[in-house]
C-alpha positions, 0 to 999 in steps of 0.5 A: 540418581541411581545408586550403584551397587559395588560390593557384596552384602554380608548375607550374600557372602554367607550364601556363597560360603554355604553353597561352596561348603555344600558343593565341597561336601558332595564333591569330596567323596567323588574326588577321593574315589578318583584319586584312589583310582588314579593311584591304583592305575599309576601303581600298575603302570609303574609295575609294568614299566619296572618289569619292562625296564629290567627285561629290556636292560638285560636284553641289551646287556646280553647283546653287549656281552656277545659283542664284547662291549659289556663295560665294567659298570654294566650288570651281567644279567646272565650270572644273576638270579636276582638284583639288588635295589642298587642294581635295579636303580642303575637299570632304570628310574624307580621314581616313588616305587620300591622293589620288595623282591625279585627273581631272574632266570633264563633271560627274563624276570620271573618274580617281582613284588613292588610297592607303589602308591600305597599298594603292593603289586605281585607279578603273575606268570602271565605278566599281569600284576596281582594287587594287595590281597589278590593272588596269582592263579594256577593258570597265571591269571590274577585270582580273586581271593574270596573274603567275608562281606564284613571286610568290605563293609568295614572298609566302606564305613569304618576307620580304626574300627569306629564309624568314619567321621569324614562326612561319608557315613551316618549313624542310625539305630547304633549302626554305621551306614554309607552317606553320599553316592559312592561308586564302589558299593555295588553287589550282585546277589540272587539275580539282583543288583544291590548296594551295600548300605553299611553295618547294623548294630548286631554286626550284620550287613545291610543291603538294598536293591538298586531298583524297584523289584515291583510296584504295588499299593503299600497297604489297604486304605487308612492302614499306614500305621500298621506296617506289620499287616501291610501289603508291602511287608507281605509281598517282600517276605512271602513273594520276594524272599522265597524266590531268592537263591541262598536266602538262608544268609538273610537275618530276621530283624525288627523294622522301625515303623515310626510316624513323622510329619516332617519330610526332613526327618532324620531321627537316629533312634526308634522311640515309638515303633509301631511295628512289633513283628520281625521280618526277613525283608523290609524297606528303608525309613524316611530317616535313613533316606535323609541321613544318607544325603537324600536326593544326592545319595545312592538311595535316590534312583530316579524312581518312585519308591515307598519307605516304611514310614507312616505320615499319618493313618492314611499316608506313608512317605515315599521318594519321588523320582526327582529325589524329594520326599513326599507323602501319599495315600497307601492305596497308591501303587509305588515301587518297592526297593527290598532291604535285607540284612545278611550274616557278616561271614557271607563271602564275596567271591568276585568283583571290585564293587564298581559298575560298568557294562562288563563284569568279571572276577576282578571288576564289576559289582561284588558277587555274593555267595556264589561262583559267577566265574564259570559258564552254566549248562543245564535246564533253565528252570533248574539253574535260573532264579528270579531277576537273572538275565537270559539271552534268547534269539539275540534279545535280553530278558530277565527271569520273572518266575517259574511255574509248577510245571517247570516253565520259565516266565521271562520279561523283555529287558527293554521295549518293542521297537518296530523301527530300530531305536524307537519304542513302539507305543499303542493303545490297549484296545477297545476295552481292557480284555486281552485277546489274541484277535484284537488290540494289544494281544493281537499285536503281541502275538503277531508282529512282536512275536516275530520280532522277538524270535527273528521269525524263526520257527526253531526259536518259537518252538522253545516257547509255550504257545498256549500258555494261560494268562490271567486277568483280574480286575484291580483297583487302588488299595487292593491286595497284590494277591488279587492281581495274581489270583489264578483259581477264580480269575476275571478271565483267562486267555491262551497265548504265546506272548503276554504282559507282566501283572501288577504285583509280579516280580519285576513289574516296575522298571529294570535297573539295566534299562534305567542305566542303559545296560549299566553304562550310564547314570540311572534316569527315568528318561532311559525308560518308557511307560508300558502296559500291564496285563492287569485290567482296572475295575472299569472296562475302559481302563487298564493298569500300566507302569510309569517310566518313573517306576510307579503304577496306575490305571489309564484309559485303554485308548491311550498309548504306552510301550510294550514290554513283552513277556514270554514263557520258555518250555521246561525242557529248554537248556542253557548253553552258556553264560552265568545269568548276570547282565554281562554274561546272560544265560544263553538258551 
C-alpha cells in the first residue's frame, strides 16, 4: 500500500522559512521606498486640501456676510490676516496634518506652512508646495536648493552618522556602500547616468556608470594579475577621464586588485593587493559586486561587465548578463562600467535621484555640479561633451567625441529601422572592407542616410560628407589603441555615415536603449547585436557588439543591426535643450 504524505518534513519547513527570509530581504527596501513615496504624495495632497478648504470656507463666509446670513459661530475672514489652529479646525478636518503658520489677505491664503507625514510643506506664490529644504523661487515655482553630494550619500547609507544596519548597506575597505536595488541613487554627471555607490573611508563619494561605456579586452593574454598595466585602466584614465566635463572633482585613489578563485568572494579588506599605482578611474571588484547583493542589486544591469579582480594569471572575473559571476580570459572584449570617487563638497544642483522618461529640477536623476535647468545655445562642438544627447532631424544621438578640427561624432541612440518598429539586420558584405559602393557601407550611405535626415538636403548639409573613417585589423587580446590608430591604418574610407570602432566611447549598449528611454527595467532584450567598423585579422570576419554589451568577431555573411554614426560640421549650432535624455541638444 502506498504511503500518503500528509505533513511537511523539518527540512522542507526550513527551506520555506529560508525562501521567505530571502524574499523579505529583497522586498523590504522596495516596500520602504513605496511607503515613503506614498507619505510624500499624501502630504502634498493634504496640503492642497487644506489650502482649498480655507479658501472655500472664506469664499462662503464672504457670501453669507453679503447676504446677511453670517452666523455668530461663523468666522468672518474679511477681518482676518491669519487664523488660529482652532479656527482652521472649524473650517475643515485637518486629519493628521498640523498648520504651523498661515497668512490671509484679499480673499485668499497667501502663506501656509504645514507638517504632514513627517515632512514640512510650504506654500509658494504659484499655489504649489515646497517640501522640507526646498525653497520658493522668485517666479513662484518651487526652487531647488543645491546641496553637497555627501548629504545625499549620508542619507542613503548612514543612520546617526554610522553605516546603517538594516540590510540596505555593506561595509568595504572601511567605507559604507549601498546594498540591494534602490530607486533613488541615480545621478547625471558629464553626459552619463551614474549610480551613487556610497561613502569611502576618506569621505569621498563613490559613483559607477549605469551602463558600459565601452567594450574592450581587459588586457593582453596572461596579464590578469597586472591591473596597473591593463588595457582597461589605460582606457579609463587616458581615454575616458579626459573627456569628462569638470573632471577636477574626481579624486585619485589606490584600487584593489586581489586574486580570488571564488565567485562568491565577499572580502571586506584588501590584504594582497597586486596594484601599487593610484588612478582616477577604476572598476568594481568581485567582492563589491557580491557584497552589494550580486544579481539582485543595482550593480547588475543585464550586461557583460569586467571587474578588476583576477581569477588567475590569464583570467579575470566579470559579471554575466544574467547576473552570475564568471571568469574569462582577459583577452576577451567585455564592457567597462567606470567607477570614480568625487569630492564630498561637489554640489547636487537638481533632481531627486529617481529615474523616469521626464527629468526636471525637481524630478529625475540628481544633477551633479552643473546647471541643467537652462536651455543651451552656441556651437555644438563647444558646448557638448561625450555621452550627452543630441536631437537631429527627429532622431536621438549621443556624442562620441570631437576631432581636432571641431567636428562632432554622434552615434544613433537606437538602430536603423527600414520598417517602423522593426530593427533592420544585414550582412557586412563579401568581406570586411567598408566601402560606399557595396555591402554595409553602401546601405549606410544610401537608404540609412536618407532615413536619418528625412532625405532633407538641408539636414544633410550639416554633416561632413567626406569624413575619413579608419579600419584597423583587430584580434582578441589587442590593445584598444590598435583599433583607434589613424596614422597607419589598415585602410581609410571617405563617407558620410559610418560605424563605431572597438574602443571608442559608447561602443557597447546605451543605458537609454536598455531601458526604452529610461521608461522601463534595464534588459538586454531591449537591445540588438550591431556591426562595428572594426575588421578582424581575417577578411571573412568583422567585429560586432552583442545585445548584452560585450564584443566579438563574426562571419561577414552573418546578419546584425546597424547603429549608424555620423559626423556633424564644426559650425553647427545648438538651438535649445541641455544635453540630457529628457532635453537633448537640438541642432
